[in-house]
C-alpha angles and dihedrals in degrees: 000000000000119000125190123188124198136170129213119208122188114204123220090262090058097256112142125207126189117200130183113241105184147323127222135186109212132186128221102203103083136042090239091062095057112100130353120313121232091260092047091048091050092051091051094048093047093049093049091047092052092053095044097046093045092050093047095047092046091053092048092051092048088053092049092046089085126065112261091216106043100013089234117154111252125230115247121231098189141282141250134195119252131188117234114195115215136170090260098047144296114303124205110218131185106236114198124201123213135194114248116251117258093224091086134028109258123188090224128047093214135024139186117224094206092053088059093045097042107025096161097038090225130095116249090229092059091049089052092051093048093047093047097051095038088057090056105036137015122290092249094052090047090053093049092045094052091047092052098052103027134047089249117162114265089236091074107113137167093264091057092051089048091055091047092050090050091050092052092046091051092050093049091050090052091052094053118102124241114281114259124215125210128197130201115219114217137166128227090250095056097042096085091056092064116095114254124223116233109231121223121241117256091239092056095049092044093048091051090051098045098040136249094282093069123075113215121203120221118257120226118230092214096073122129125259092268108026121179118244118263116241115203114201117239092230091058093052096040091235131130093232135049117249124208122197122203126211089259091060097253116139129213129191120207 
């Protein structure tokens, strides 16, 4: 059985283009031949994505090729190829550059429409997937998972995901509002009616932090301003190492 897949894209001016996406020869004798395989599905998705992204970017550049104020056609300076990373693979796009129109004062003499449309050169959906999985599993497992189920470029590695995650975190921190502080006004007569929180002893908190295998000595509150640390011999504690406790309750083994 021969299968051919094509896609038809109609531009904003009404022009329609039909392009061949892929052709497959499939059998019908085994269960593994029924339907598209993972690799065939990746190839189809990547081919469709290439045609759709190229058509959309071309239409956007044609629209920005004219001045938004006087509708004059802008002079072109040149073009270069950029790589746009999407969920269905990396797409190579021709990015033109135009001279700014003289009818208005522009801070830059030239501009690139695609740099304004795609400033990060990566699809927001791909950033969302990387951030979601990287917050649940390691960066290496995230990279392998995305490569298994999506036609992601083979150059995707844990370091790339780590950089993208840091970029998203920085952007979210910048979007957060300033922290607000609230105060509760009380009077000396109503203070005793509030419930009090029982503080934990230093030895309990230190033991929980250092582990059950370390014995922590209690620290007296009546020490001087600069007390010397207390060294507990290993023979006394029955341990193989010596433990030193500081006035703050921290313990160190050496």
